[in-house]
KEMARTI-865017 format. One record per atom (N, C-alpha, C): x, y, z. Coordinates in steps of 0.001 Angstrom, whole numbers, padded with zeros to 6 digits, always signed. Example, Ala and Ser with C-alpha at 12.3 -4.5 7.8 and 13.67 -1.06 7.14 Angstrom:
% residues 2
+013190-005690+007800
+012300-004500+007800
+013200-003300+007800
+012850-002250+007080
+013670-001060+007140
+012900+000030+007870
//
This chain:
% residues 189
+087968+004990+031337
+087393+003425+031726
+086105+003588+032179
+086276+004362+033426
+085020+004777+034219
+083843+005433+033524
+084297+006380+032520
+083399+007173+031620
+082660+005999+030710
+083394+005216+030090
+082761+004285+029282
+081967+003387+030011
+082072+002927+031316
+081247+002038+032120
+079858+002745+032496
+080037+004483+032700
+078791+004881+032748
+077876+005054+031834
+078461+005230+030493
+077773+005289+029469
+077135+004100+029114
+077898+002938+029193
+077119+001510+029060
+076023+001306+029819
+076404+001486+031454
+074936+001518+032136
+073974+002203+031554
+074034+003452+031540
+072945+004241+030981
+072247+003950+029933
+073040+003254+028851
+072346+002843+027640
+071672+001442+027798
+072074+000715+028804
+071317-000514+029264
+070133-000046+029842
+070198+000790+030735
+068919+001469+031449
+068025+001938+030525
+068361+002722+029370
+067330+003190+028522
+066598+002126+027707
+067486+001051+027293
+066728-000139+026531
+065918-000941+027607
+066111-001074+028910
+065236-001813+029666
+064035-001101+029881
+064117+000403+030159
+062781+001207+029973
+062098+000943+029036
+062658+001186+027751
+061739+000893+026649
+061214-000356+026122
+061880-001380+026937
+061361-002798+026557
+060312-003223+027713
+060038-002328+028644
+058941-002784+029670
+057498-002808+029371
+056763-003547+030129
+055435-003852+029673
+054534-002757+029443
+053322-002764+029010
+052471-001761+028463
+052112-001099+029884
+051860+000269+029975
+051751+000888+031068
+052962+001226+032220
+054101+000524+031885
+055121+000733+032599
+055428+002275+032902
+055908+002688+033901
+056384+003871+034110
+055111+004745+034701
+054059+004578+034343
+052939+005293+034678
+051914+004859+035691
+052475+003547+036218
+051406+002823+037197
+050344+002095+036669
+050089+002289+035606
+048852+001548+035023
+048973+000067+034453
+047816-000330+034698
+047650-001856+034208
+046688-001888+033068
+046853-002813+032288
+045936-003084+031164
+044664-003515+031296
+043615-002843+030607
+042350-003439+030812
+042038-004662+030881
+041270-005254+031801
+040856-006634+031557
+039206-006803+031669
+038994-007840+030893
+037410-008076+030832
+037441-009534+031353
+036457-009761+032297
+036414-011423+032805
+034916-011835+032540
+034817-013087+032090
+033422-013319+031859
+033128-014391+032978
+031966-014083+033557
+031344-014869+034625
+030329-016013+034146
+030285-017178+034157
+029190-018068+033756
+028396-018452+034819
+027178-018298+034829
+026176-018982+035679
+025363-019751+035044
+024973-020908+035755
+024107-021824+035087
+023090-022250+035962
+021784-022239+035653
+020763-022418+036405
+019897-023581+035883
+019482-024557+036679
+018720-025782+036317
+019742-026914+035818
+019053-028020+035631
+019745-029370+035236
+020298-029174+033941
+021733-029302+033777
+022467-029338+032766
+022965-030814+032224
+022843-030905+031159
+023404-032362+030684
+024881-032455+030893
+025273-033862+031514
+026631-033910+031730
+027292-033885+030490
+028651-033309+030568
+029355-032932+029436
+029227-032062+028522
+028227-030852+028928
+027961-029742+028417
+029020-028573+028388
+029280-028147+027267
+030313-026795+027409
+029642-025650+026591
+030182-024709+027327
+029559-023263+026720
+030825-022466+026156
+030508-021689+025175
+031738-021032+024606
+031239-019594+024439
+032148-018611+024869
+031782-017248+024844
+032783-016728+023914
+032461-015954+022989
+033233-015206+021753
+033156-013817+022095
+034274-013308+022181
+034579-011676+022116
+034907-011307+021017
+034349-010511+020279
+034778-009742+018954
+034734-008128+019176
+036116-007576+018693
+036337-006265+018809
+036535-005673+017541
+036211-004132+017619
+036532-003471+016357
+038069-003207+016008
+038738-003804+016611
+040381-003802+015843
+040882-004697+016790
+042465-004737+016396
+043294-005982+016935
+043707-005500+018484
+042857-005469+019270
+043153-004927+020466
+043296-005817+021623
+042997-007233+021556
+043075-008188+022378
+044650-008738+022432
+045006-008967+023942
+046377-009192+023611
+046497-010945+023919
+046717-011618+022826
+046782-013052+022836
+048304-013539+023347
+049307-012635+023714
+050655-012876+023749
+051430-012643+022751
+051012-012132+021667
+051825-011781+020610
+051182-010056+019987
+051203-010189+018516
+050461-008996+018078
+048827-009133+018496
+048241-008061+018492
+046813-007832+018949
+045846-008871+017877
+045044-009065+018385
+043853-009864+017815
+042554-009116+017936
+041570-009417+017019
+040361-008590+016948
+039360-009596+017730
+039529-010920+018043
+038471-011765+018516
+039164-012852+019512
+038490-013420+020166
+038899-014604+021175
+037756-015419+021623
+038024-016501+022147
+037007-017222+022933
+037437-018045+024128
+036585-018097+025115
+036542-018717+026334
+035332-019845+026553
+036107-020977+027035
+035201-022268+027153
+034949-022551+028559
+033730-022748+028918
+033208-023135+030301
+032506-024480+030362
+032558-025324+031466
+031923-026489+031411
+030757-026473+032028
+030008-027592+032328
+028510-027706+032682
+028410-026919+033926
+029199-026891+034850
+028918-026159+036147
+029504-024737+035957
+029921-024068+034770
+030259-022728+034677
+031540-022500+034819
+032307-023512+035373
+033976-023376+035520
+034629-023117+034219
+035440-022173+034219
+036592-021770+032939
+037271-023157+032691
+037325-023527+031366
+037945-024553+030904
+039483-024026+030311
+039085-022798+029541
+040447-022051+028755
+040595-020872+029470
+040207-020675+030591
+040472-019005+031310
+039194-018192+031243
+038986-017214+031843
+037740-016699+031821
+037986-015063+031604
+039104-014642+031180
+039391-013187+030993
+040196-012780+029618
+040093-011710+029606
+040841-011124+028274
+041428-009646+028651
+042847-009605+028063
+043707-008555+028306
+043685-007676+026993
+043800-006334+027421
+043628-005594+026105
+045139-004632+025837
+045395-004302+024601
+046610-003425+024218
+046284-002146+023982
+044803-001938+023527
+044384-000462+023165
+043107-000386+023347
+042475+000625+023169
+041079+000914+023443
+040434+000496+022149
+038933+000281+022541
+038103-000070+021407
+036642-000341+022025
+035909-001120+021238
+034634-001524+021556
+034501-003207+021148
+033933-003738+022006
+034039-005248+021905
+032531-005817+022185
+032076-006610+021627
+030714-007650+021960
+031171-008813+022591
+030252-009328+023472
+030382-010635+024072
+029242-011392+023673
+029363-012664+023267
+028395-013289+022512
+028568-014915+022891
+027552-015365+023408
+027757-016912+023666
+027352-017860+022373
+028463-018181+021873
+028275-018980+020597
+027949-020419+020646
+028223-020974+021839
+027701-022530+022112
+026933-022331+023312
+025447-022521+023476
+024909-022311+024485
+024401-023698+025278
+024965-024759+024859
+024578-026074+025342
+023295-026575+025478
+022371-025801+024670
+021061-026150+024603
+020101-025554+025829
+020512-024342+026181
+019898-023819+027278
+018532-023298+026693
+017505-023366+027500
+016229-022598+027366
+016225-021062+027177
+017189-020560+027692
+017554-018923+027630
+018892-018577+028042
+019409-017580+027387
+020631-016993+027876
+020392-015459+028191
+021160-014987+028843
+021146-013432+029190
+022522-012988+029750
+022519-011791+029568
+023931-010921+029525
+023810-009958+030497
+024705-009497+031485
+024790-008588+032222
+026130-008035+032244
+026335-006560+032360
+027679-006064+032569
+027804-004921+033526
+029045-005006+034143
+029417-003918+035169
+031000-003891+035012
+031283-002469+035087
+032678-002258+034957
+032867-000952+035563
+034459-000755+035940
+034698+000483+036502
+036011+000927+035729
+036307+002119+035816
+037659+002450+035139
+038125+003776+035856
+039059+003987+036594
+039593+005311+037214
+039289+006568+036348
+038932+007909+036741
+038719+008891+035798
+040357+009107+035167
+040469+009572+034072
+041647+010072+033487
+042334+011224+034213
+043726+011225+034464
+044172+012320+034914
+044544+013509+034018
+044618+013091+032530
+044675+014021+031600
+044398+013305+030354
+044096+013892+029410
+044088+013301+028022
+045299+013389+027415
+045931+012594+026707
+047271+012403+026061
+047209+011668+024740
+048210+011825+023996
+048532+010753+022899
+047411+011140+021724
+047571+010470+020695
+046921+010624+019502
+046639+009287+019063
+046358+008164+020063
+045969+007019+019486
+044645+006858+019024
+044292+005601+018508
+042826+005382+017955
+041645+005844+018790
+041877+006189+020145
+040706+006157+021171
+040705+007972+021338
+041550+008712+020997
+041673+010062+021378
+040501+010806+020569
+040013+010591+019369
+038926+011197+018955
+037590+010908+019392
+037523+009439+019760
+036288+008872+020159
+036020+009542+021685
+036997+009637+022546
+036991+010213+023758
+036532+011779+023717
+037389+012605+022866
+036932+014164+022888
+036629+014504+024189
+037345+014395+025316
+037114+014906+026482
+036275+014180+027172
+035592+013194+027017
+034524+012477+027618
+034962+010892+027352
+034812+010108+028203
+034944+008611+027914
+033385+008136+027801
+033318+007125+027022
+032051+006281+026801
+031827+005589+028006
+030538+005150+028316
+030559+004225+029525
+030843+003078+029243
+031627+002253+030239
+032273+000940+030155
+031315+000126+029572
+030104-000043+030014
+028890-000969+029510
+027979-000176+028802
+027877-000526+027492
+026982+000170+026967
+025324+000117+027229
+025114-001112+027820
+023953-001318+028660
+024411-002338+029909
+023664-002342+031023
+024000-003158+032243
+023348-004469+031933
+022266-004541+031325
+021293-005707+031222
+020591-006030+032711
+019997-007122+032811
+020112-008297+031956
+019228-008159+030846
+019773-008695+029718
+019428-008808+028474
+019665-009914+027492
+018869-010268+026730
+019000-011567+025727
+019788-011281+024707
+020056-010153+024274
+021071-009595+023035
+022391-009680+023616
+023506-009897+022932
+024766-010106+023364
+025115-008507+023826
+026227-008345+024579
+026343-007106+025222
+027500-006443+024591
+027576-005161+024700
+028715-004497+024085
+029484-003715+025392
+030777-003819+025207
+031658-003122+026324
+032724-002340+025652
+032882-001114+026119
+033918+000058+025626
+035146-000320+026509
+036217-000636+025871
+037311-000659+026436
+038148+000579+026345
+038222+001278+027622
+038524+002917+027547
+039874+003479+028163
+040319+002466+028897
+041644+002985+029434
+042182+001963+030435
+043476+002424+030951
+044205+001479+031845
+043341+001442+033325
+043587+000493+033860
+043228-000057+035002
+041503-000554+034998
+041132-000504+033868
+039627-000719+033717
+039413-002255+033843
+038180-002614+034748
+037908-003876+035166
+036536-004103+034686
+036267-004910+033901
+034934-005251+033532
+034456-006688+033724
+033283-006983+033953
+032693-008377+034236
+031443-008691+033505
+031524-009454+032518
+030117-009740+031935
+029644-010930+032381
+028639-011173+032979
+027922-012314+033529
+027095-013042+032432
+027179-014138+032010
+026527-014750+031175
+025699-015812+031897
+024333-016000+031881
+023593-016755+032500
+023039-017569+031675
+022882-018762+031774
+022031-020055+030948
+021280-020646+031850
+020038-020697+031431
+018701-021202+032237
+018503-022534+031429
+018613-023515+032119
+017985-024869+031594
+016564-025353+032322
+015774-025947+031543
+014211-026160+032219
+014480-027751+032364
+013978-028139+033613
+013805-029762+033807
+012803-030509+032824
+013384-031229+031755
+012380-031853+030917
+011226-032580+031554
+011508-033280+032695
+010350-033912+033525
+009366-032962+033845
+009617-031796+034409
+008643-030666+035077
+007757-030450+033907
+008060-030301+032655
+007297-029601+031929
+006298-030742+031181
+006615-031893+031399
+005757-033047+030940
+004590-033286+031960
+004912-033021+033113
+003725-033485+034160
+002612-032247+034204
+001352-032853+033928
+000288-032075+033957
-000094-031458+035405
-000587-030361+035462
-001053-029777+036674
-002288-030418+037338
-002169-030832+038603
-003496-031660+039208
-004673-030870+038891
-005629-031844+038736
-007144-031288+038506
-007592-030887+039895
-008349-029697+039930
-008908-029177+041243
-010378-029685+040978
-011179-030335+041922
-012436-030628+041883
-013083-029709+042908
-014174-029344+042524
-015085-028344+043356
-016618-028894+043291
-017420-028562+044292
-018767-029058+044370
-019431-027904+043652
-020340-027963+042962
-021316-026850+042423
-022169-026311+043505
-022230-025076+043351
-022980-024095+044278
-024405-023791+043928
-025597-024371+044188
-026729-024087+043867
-027363-023381+044730
-028062-022122+044259
-028747-021446+045194
-030151-021441+044790
-031207-022072+045549
-032576-021819+044972
-033127-022876+044672
//
């Protein structure tokens, strides 16, 4: 009887280990991309901004099987309405694009990110041939830039922040002409 209990406990422990979250057992955490929204200038009330993430595979964790795209919505003050981050289940490349600008005069993107150096290369997943001993940079460019920004999801414990800045111009300021400057003629002679 004691032997049967020991075997049963060992089997339950193996099932529990196999069902653990991604990164379980190695101390790693899933990569996270956070979108930070900055709004400059007078924004019309009720304005919303939509940031769209498109990836080269089904690597975004939506709570079930992976997805290749996702969106986050922000209010007129730049506060997240539907959350501000994405978690990933695999490596790949993603692009952040603002698909609803709220009528901003300009939109710029900036990227900064960190990922700890790998302890060792392992596995034969999608990213192994791409890494080939070296990881690509987390941010393809750091910005600021007006083109959508590309991010490489390259490993556990990666943290990336993409800042999307919307600049609005006060419509009243553009309609006011500059004051005329009068000067006196200077005659010599």
